[in-house]
N, C-alpha and C positions, 0 to 999 in steps of 0.2 A: 780352639785347640781340641783335638780328639785324644782323650787320655788313654794311655796304653792299659789294656786289661789283661788279666790272667785268670785262668780257670781254677786256680787253687789259691785261696787266701793264705797268707803267711803272717802269722802273729809275730810281734817283736821278740817274744821270749823264745819262739821256735827258731828264729833266725840267729839269735845269739847262741843257742845251744848247738846249732849246726856249724858254727865257726869256733867253738870252744868257749872257755870262760870269758866274760866281758871284761875289758881292760878299763880301769878308771883313768880318765884323762884330765878331769877337773875335780878337785877335792877341796871343799871348804870345811874348816873345823872351828866352831865357836867364833866365827868372824864378826868383828865389830867395826863400825866406822862412825866416828863423830867429827863433824865439821865445826871448827871454831869460827864464830862470826861476831860482829860487833854487838849483836843482841844476845850473845851467849851461845853456848854449845848447841848444835843440832845433831841429834842421834839418828843417823840415816839407816844404819844396819845394827841389829843386836842379835848376837848368839846364832848366827846362820851356819848351819852344818848341812852339807849336801855332797853327794857324789854323782858325777855325770860320766857314764861309760862310753867307750868308743862306739860310734854309730848311733847314739841316742839323738832324738829330736826332743829337746826339752823347752817347754814354753813357760815363761814367767808371767803370771797374771796377778793383778791387785790394783787397788785404788791409786790415783795419782799421789806421788810422794811416798809410796810404800817402799822404795829402795830397789825396785827391780832393775831399773836402768843403772843405778849406782852399782849393783852387784855385777852386772855385765861389764861396766867400766872398770871394776876391780879386776876381773879376769883379764881384761885387755891392758892392764897396767896404766889406765888413764886416771884411776884414783888409788890412793894407798890406804889400806885398812889400818886402823889403830889398835886392833886386837885380834887374837886368833891367828889361824894360818890359812893359806890358800896356795895351792899348787896347780900348775898347768903342765901336762905332759912330764910330771915329776920335777918340774923346775919352778922357780918363782915366776910370777907373772911378767916381771921385767926381763928375766932371762928368756922366757917364751916369746916375748915381743921381739927381742934381738934375734931369736932363732926363727922368726917368721912363722910361728905356730898357728896363727889364726889370721882370717880376713874379717873386716868389720864393715857392716852395712848400717848406715845411720838412717834416721827418720827421713831426712831429705836426701835426694839422690847425690847432691854435692858435686855435680859435673861442671867442669870449667866451660863456660859458654864459648870461648875462643878456640877450644880444641875440639876436633871431631871426636865421635864416639870411640873410634879405634885408638886415637891419641890419648884419650881420658883413660882408657884401659891400660895403655902402655905406660902411663905415668909411674906407678910403683915399680914396674920392671925396669924403667930407665934409672930410677933412683937406686935400685939394687944392682945395677951394672950388667943386666943381661945383654947379650949380643943382639944386634938388630934382627938377624935371622931368627933367633929364639923368640924375641918379641913378636914378630910377625906370626910365627907358629902358634904361640899361646893365645894371641888375640883371636886368631881364626878359630881356635878350639873353643874358647869360652863364648864367643859370639854364637857359635853353633849350639853350644850347650844351653844357652838362655833363649834360643830361637830368634836371634837377631842377625843371622847371617845376611849380608847385603846392605846392612845399615851402618857399617863401620866408617863410611865416608860422610855420614850426616852429622850435623851439629845438634847439640841437645835440644835447642829450641825447635827443631824440626820433628821431634819425637813426642808422642803422648807421655803423660805422667807415668803410666804403667810401663812403657818401653824405657823411660829414663831410669826407673828403678831396676829393671832387669839389666840395664847397662852398668848400674852401680854394683849389682851382684856379680856381673861378669868381672868387673875390676877387682872385687874382693877375692874372686876365684883364680885370678890370672897367675898367681905364684903358687898355686896348688897347696895351700895350707890345709891341714887335716880338720881344723876347727873353723866354723863360720859363725860369727856373732852378729845378730840382727836385732836392731833396736827399733821396733814398730815401723818396719819398712813400708807397710802398706796402709798405715793408719790414715793418711790423707786422701786416699783413693775411694772412688765410689764402689758400692757393693759388687756390681757386675765385674768391674775390673779386678777387684780384690779376690773374688771367687776364682777368676781365671788365673791369677798370679799364685793363689794358694795351690791350685792344681799343678801349675808349672813347678813350683817350689818342691812339691812332693815327688814329682818325677825326677827333678834334678837330684834331690837327696837320695833317691833310689839308685840313680845312676852313679853317684860319686861316693856314697857311703860316708859323707862328711859327718862329723858331730856338730849339731846345731844347737845354739842357745838363742832363743827367740823371745823378745819382749812383745807383749800385746795387751790391749784392753779388752779384747773381744773374746767372749767365752766360746762362741762357735768356732772362731779361728783356732783358739788354743786347743780345743777337743779335736778338731779335724786334722790338724797338722802333727800332733805330738805323740811320742811314745811315753812321755812323762810330763805331767803338768804340775808346776810348783805354784801354790797358791800362797800369796803373801799378805800380811796384815799391815794396817796403817802404821805410819812412823811411831816409834822406831821400827824399821822394816824387819819382820821376822817371818819365818816359814811356818804357815799355819797347817798346811797339808801338802803332801806329795802323792799324786795320783798316777799310778801306772796304768796306761791305757790297755784295754783288752781288745781294741779295734784291730782288724787286719791291716797289714802294711799297705795293701792296695785299697784305696779309698776313692771311689767315685763320689761326686758332690751329693748324690741322693742318699748316701749313708747317714747324713745328718737327720733324716727322717726315721732312722731305725731306733728301736727301743734301747739298744745298747749305747748309742750315741746320746740319746736323751737322758739316760741314767747317769752317764759320766758328766754331762753338762749340768745336771741337777746337783751332783756332788760338788762341782766347782762353785756353783752359785751359793750353795749352802756354806761352803767353806769361806767364801768372800763375806757373807753375812756374819758368820760366827767370828771371823777375824776382826770385823768392826766391833763386835761385842767385846772382844778381849782388850780393846784399847782403853 
């Protein structure tokens, strides 16, 4: 894919100021979550406070078991916090779910093998009661958005892993939610495919202005994609650092060799080390 370029770099803070004050769409205050198990309580999240503004691309990074996926699941009303507060678009997460405020992309594409790509994307639209004409229109739009036009009649097994994940993203975008939650969607892919999908995701974000919450284990991926990087410490999951990116919004892959990129990656790496020391 040839990434679109621009002659003028746009920093995230400049983009926000051009459109007025940033709107907080996700707000956590002193959030706690404890799971009760047969072996005793498991403290998954502790005192998590965070604001995510409209149009932000926020990556969550930390060691396995640090609560980054759990926090994403709380936003999506798939888990229920045991303390603190959490709002999504000014509503409770459950209200936001009923109002279709977000799309969710899981680690695996989760496509039904007996349905074509188009029919997989149609599934949430069918459940929501969209007309057949509207379903066709939206499927066509999102397939074009993820560069899969012409593949709607294929079955998942006929597509590569990267193409399947793009179809999964298209499904999450089909009902045009303002928020996109992504849980390590590219973690199982090889580095070349992952780089390509990172580029595509940035282009998609620029075109749609979605607010994105993105879980990853990869420091380069977090730095390359994000306007804000949330570094989490081991269980109980706490926020050790929040890093506002100073990289321009337009980011070719070779920006990863720049001193600015390396400096941010170093801060993330140091935050992960320090977070382990706090345990």
